[in-house]
N, C-alpha and C positions, 0 to 999 in steps of 0.2 A: 585829548583825544584818546582816542579809541583804536584799539586795535582789529575789532571785530567790524564786519560788514554789516550787521544788525546791531541794533542796542532790541532792551526789553521793551520798550515802548514802542518800538516797531509793530509792536501787534493791537494796537489803535488803528493802522491802517487794513490792516488786514482783513478780510471780508470772514464773515463767521462762519461758512462751512469750511472755510482753511483752518481756523484757529479751532472748532472743534474736532477737525483729523490730527492734530499739533496736540493737541491736550492729549487727546487719547494715548498717545506714543510717549509721556511724561510723567515720570513714577511724581507720586504723590507727596513723597517729603520733599522732594527738587522744585516743585511748583511752591507749597509751603514755602520755601526757603528764597525763593525769588520773589516769592509777592511780599515779602516783610518788608517793611515800608514803601513800598510800591505807591504811585496815584493812585487815587481814588477811583479814575476814571480808570485805569488799567486792571484794576481788582472787581471792578464793574464789570467791564469784558469778559475777563476771563469767566468772573463765577457766572454769567449770562449765556456762557456757550457752555456748561458743564450739565451732565443730567442733572439730576435733585440726588441722586443717591452718591454720585462724585462731589457735588457742590458740600453736600454732606460731610464726605471724607475729609475734604479738604480743610472746610472748617473747623473739624474735631485734633486737623492734623497744627492746623495755626493757635488752637487755641494750648495744646502741648506743647508747640515749640519754645514758644516764651519769645525771647530775643535771638537772635540770629545774629550771629559774630559776621562782619562787615565782608570778611571776604568769603562767608561762604554762602552771603547773597550776590554777591559776585560773580562766583563760579557757577553757581546756579543759574543766573542771568543769561549766561555765555552760550 
């Protein structure tokens, strides 16, 4: 069980416009860490709701980030 009201995968149930607003407030490094090991449908939802420029920045960050510690992933998803 989790102590959080929401979990990262809840993004799948949020309408696209709201996801876009949320993503606009998230640091690309934090988002890259949160996406590390995320399910494909979650990753797809995120990329679908980013501008081309933001998606390119995120892809670049994911390439350079490599493996992310599980603790950092959990903190980024909180």
